[in-house]
C-alpha positions in Angstrom: 35.2 34.2 -37.4 37.4 32.0 -34.9 35.5 29.7 -32.8 36.1 30.2 -29.0 35.8 27.0 -28.1 37.7 23.6 -29.2 36.2 21.3 -32.5 35.2 18.2 -32.3 35.8 16.6 -36.2 32.8 13.8 -36.0 34.0 13.0 -39.8 37.7 11.9 -40.4 39.6 9.0 -42.2 42.9 7.9 -42.5 44.3 5.0 -44.7 47.6 3.5 -45.6 47.7 1.5 -49.0 50.6 -0.3 -47.9 48.8 -1.9 -44.7 45.3 -2.7 -46.3 43.2 -2.7 -49.7 41.0 0.2 -50.5 40.0 -0.6 -54.1 38.4 2.8 -54.9 41.6 4.4 -54.2 42.8 3.3 -57.6 40.1 5.7 -59.3 41.3 9.0 -57.1 45.0 8.9 -57.9 45.4 12.0 -55.9 44.4 10.7 -52.5 46.1 7.1 -53.4 48.6 7.6 -51.0 49.1 7.6 -46.9 47.0 9.6 -45.0 47.8 9.8 -41.3 47.4 11.8 -38.1 50.2 13.6 -38.8 49.3 14.9 -41.8 45.8 16.1 -40.7 47.6 17.8 -37.7 49.3 20.1 -40.5 46.2 20.3 -42.5 44.0 21.7 -39.5 46.8 23.2 -37.9 44.8 26.2 -36.6 41.4 24.6 -36.4 41.7 24.0 -32.5 40.2 20.8 -33.2 40.2 18.6 -29.8 38.6 15.3 -30.5 38.3 13.7 -33.6 35.8 10.8 -34.9 37.1 8.4 -37.3 35.2 6.7 -39.8 35.5 3.6 -42.2 37.4 4.1 -45.4 35.9 1.4 -47.6 38.8 -1.2 -47.1 38.0 -4.7 -48.5 35.4 -6.0 -46.4 37.5 -8.7 -44.8 39.8 -6.7 -43.7 37.1 -4.4 -41.7 38.7 -5.6 -38.1 42.2 -5.2 -39.4 41.0 -1.5 -40.1 39.8 -1.1 -36.8 42.7 -2.4 -34.8 45.6 0.0 -36.7 43.0 2.7 -36.2 43.1 1.9 -32.5 46.9 1.6 -32.6 47.1 5.1 -34.5 44.9 6.4 -31.1 47.4 5.6 -28.9 49.4 8.3 -29.8 47.0 10.6 -31.3 45.2 11.2 -28.3 42.5 13.2 -30.0 40.8 10.2 -31.7 38.4 9.4 -29.5 35.8 7.5 -31.8 35.4 4.9 -34.3 32.2 4.1 -36.9 33.7 0.9 -38.3 32.5 -1.2 -41.3 30.0 -3.7 -40.8 27.9 -6.0 -43.3 24.4 -5.4 -42.0 23.2 -7.0 -45.1 23.9 -10.1 -43.5 21.1 -9.7 -40.8 21.2 -11.3 -37.6 24.2 -12.9 -38.8 26.1 -9.7 -38.3 25.8 -10.4 -34.4 29.3 -11.8 -34.0 31.0 -9.3 -36.3 29.0 -6.5 -34.0 30.1 -8.4 -31.4 33.6 -8.2 -32.0 33.6 -4.8 -32.9 31.9 -3.7 -29.4 35.2 -5.0 -27.5 36.8 -1.9 -28.8 35.6 0.9 -26.6 36.4 3.3 -28.9 33.9 1.9 -31.5 30.8 4.3 -31.0 28.7 3.3 -34.7 29.0 1.4 -37.7 28.3 2.4 -41.5 27.5 0.3 -44.7 28.7 2.9 -47.1 25.6 2.8 -49.3 26.3 5.4 -52.3 27.0 3.1 -54.4 24.2 0.9 -54.7 22.7 1.3 -58.1 19.0 0.0 -56.4 17.9 2.4 -54.4 15.7 -0.3 -52.5 18.8 -1.8 -51.4 18.5 -0.6 -48.2 15.0 -2.2 -47.7 15.7 -5.6 -47.8 14.5 -7.7 -45.1 17.9 -8.8 -43.6 19.7 -5.2 -44.4 16.8 -3.9 -42.3 17.1 -6.7 -39.4 20.6 -6.4 -39.6 20.4 -2.6 -38.5 18.2 -3.5 -35.9 20.7 -5.6 -34.3 22.7 -2.5 -33.7 20.7 -1.7 -30.6 21.7 -4.6 -28.5 25.0 -2.8 -28.9 24.4 0.9 -28.8 25.7 1.7 -32.5 24.8 4.4 -34.3 24.7 3.7 -38.1 25.9 6.3 -40.6 24.4 6.9 -44.0 26.5 7.6 -46.6 24.2 8.3 -49.5 23.2 10.5 -52.7 20.8 12.5 -52.2 18.6 10.4 -55.2 18.6 7.4 -52.1 17.1 9.5 -49.3 13.1 8.1 -49.9 14.6 5.2 -49.0 16.9 5.5 -46.6 14.0 7.5 -44.7 12.1 4.3 -44.6 14.8 2.1 -43.3 15.3 5.1 -40.5 11.3 4.8 -39.9 11.5 0.9 -39.9 14.2 0.9 -37.1 13.1 3.7 -34.5 15.4 2.1 -31.9 18.7 3.2 -33.7 19.8 6.1 -33.7 21.4 7.4 -37.3 23.7 10.1 -38.7 23.4 11.2 -42.5 27.1 12.1 -43.9 27.5 15.0 -46.2 24.0 16.2 -45.8 23.2 13.2 -48.1 25.6 14.5 -51.0 23.0 17.0 -52.7 23.7 18.1 -56.7 25.5 21.4 -55.5 27.8 21.5 -58.5 24.7 21.3 -61.0 22.9 23.7 -58.7 19.9 21.9 -58.0 18.0 22.4 -54.3 15.2 19.8 -55.3 13.7 17.1 -54.9 16.8 16.5 -52.7 15.4 19.7 -50.3 11.8 18.4 -49.8 13.4 15.0 -49.2 16.0 15.9 -46.6 12.7 17.5 -44.9 11.4 14.4 -44.8 14.0 12.0 -43.1 14.7 14.8 -40.5 11.1 14.5 -39.5 11.9 11.8 -37.8 13.5 11.7 -34.6 16.1 9.5 -34.7 18.3 11.0 -37.5 21.0 13.7 -37.1 22.9 15.0 -40.3 26.9 15.7 -40.6 27.4 19.4 -42.1 30.2 18.0 -44.2 31.2 17.3 -47.6 29.5 19.7 -49.3 32.9 21.2 -50.7 33.5 17.9 -52.8 30.1 18.1 -54.0 30.5 21.6 -55.3 33.8 20.8 -57.0 35.5 21.8 -59.0 33.7 25.5 -59.5 30.8 26.3 -56.7 33.5 25.5 -53.6 32.7 28.8 -52.0 30.3 30.3 -49.0 27.7 31.8 -51.3 27.2 28.5 -53.2 27.7 26.1 -50.4 25.4 28.4 -48.3 21.7 27.3 -49.5 22.5 23.4 -49.1 24.1 24.0 -45.5 21.2 26.2 -44.7 18.7 24.0 -45.2 20.2 21.3 -43.8 20.5 23.4 -40.6 16.8 24.5 -40.8 15.6 20.9 -41.2 17.4 19.2 -38.5 18.0 22.3 -36.0 21.2 22.6 -33.9 20.5 19.8 -31.8 21.1 17.4 -34.3 23.7 18.5 -36.7 27.5 17.7 -36.5 30.5 19.6 -37.9 32.6 17.2 -40.1 35.7 17.7 -41.6 35.5 14.8 -44.5 39.6 15.1 -44.6 41.4 14.1 -46.4 38.4 13.5 -49.3 37.8 17.5 -48.9 41.4 17.4 -50.4 40.1 17.0 -53.8 38.0 20.3 -54.0 39.3 22.3 -50.9 41.6 22.3 -47.9 40.4 21.5 -44.7 40.7 25.4 -43.4 39.1 26.4 -46.2 36.2 24.5 -45.8 35.7 25.7 -42.3 36.4 29.2 -43.2 33.2 28.8 -45.6 31.5 27.2 -43.0 31.9 30.1 -40.5 31.1 32.3 -43.3 27.9 31.0 -43.8 26.9 30.8 -40.0 28.7 34.4 -39.2 25.0 35.8 -37.6 24.4 32.5 -35.3 25.0 33.0 -31.8 27.8 30.4 -30.1 24.6 28.5 -28.3 24.3 27.0 -31.7 27.7 27.0 -32.9 28.9 24.9 -29.7 26.0 22.5 -30.5 27.0 22.6 -34.3 31.2 22.0 -33.7 31.1 20.3 -30.8 28.6 19.0 -28.0 26.0 17.1 -30.6 29.2 14.8 -31.6 29.9 14.5 -27.9 26.9 13.3 -27.2 25.8 11.1 -30.7 29.2 9.5 -30.7 29.4 9.4 -26.6 32.6 10.9 -26.6 
């Protein structure tokens, strides 16, 4: 199924280890090289992507502003790069205000992310300073991307409830245990999160969670459909998660699998998922 309208990819990464330091790449040698807009264009050459949102890539915190400046330079030649989700140390509480003010000077910065998936303490995001730092985002109109694993959903649901003035975007459907074919308790916890009005869900990253043996539409379908059912088509966004998806699948194979899962959906729903929701939420 070829979509009859252009796509907004709400989750794209670019990095260059020769320019910035990404410690996590040491454990993923297949990704430990430069991934740039021209490489994305080749990977998504038949996908008709008209806009993209860059999401921070886990460089060392001291280089977070350098990352945004570099991405802005890339955007000068890659005009589809319309929005940026920047790294921000919200665990600093209200002391993060200065960092957010610096980010707000860049009109492409639409939101921030503080990656939580590696935190072993599930209540890390509920520390008073963390909550206070997230609440500061409202002053700048920033969204907050949540990169977590499924076991962190209950704590994150509490965070979202405590910050009703901030809009959240859950990345990768909260990384369900697809390779183990487990739906619960992820299924219940995702619905509890979706019951809150100030959060949307990226339909992204599922092939990576399914790798290595379950990267196909039938195995991905229960997870994608459940997320769509929980959030509804007004609060879901398509994300390619390129180049991380390369661990398990090409960009175009992931898109084809998702299209197969959605084969009976009306065009009005598909347009929300693949285009207009991302434009609205990230203001692009």
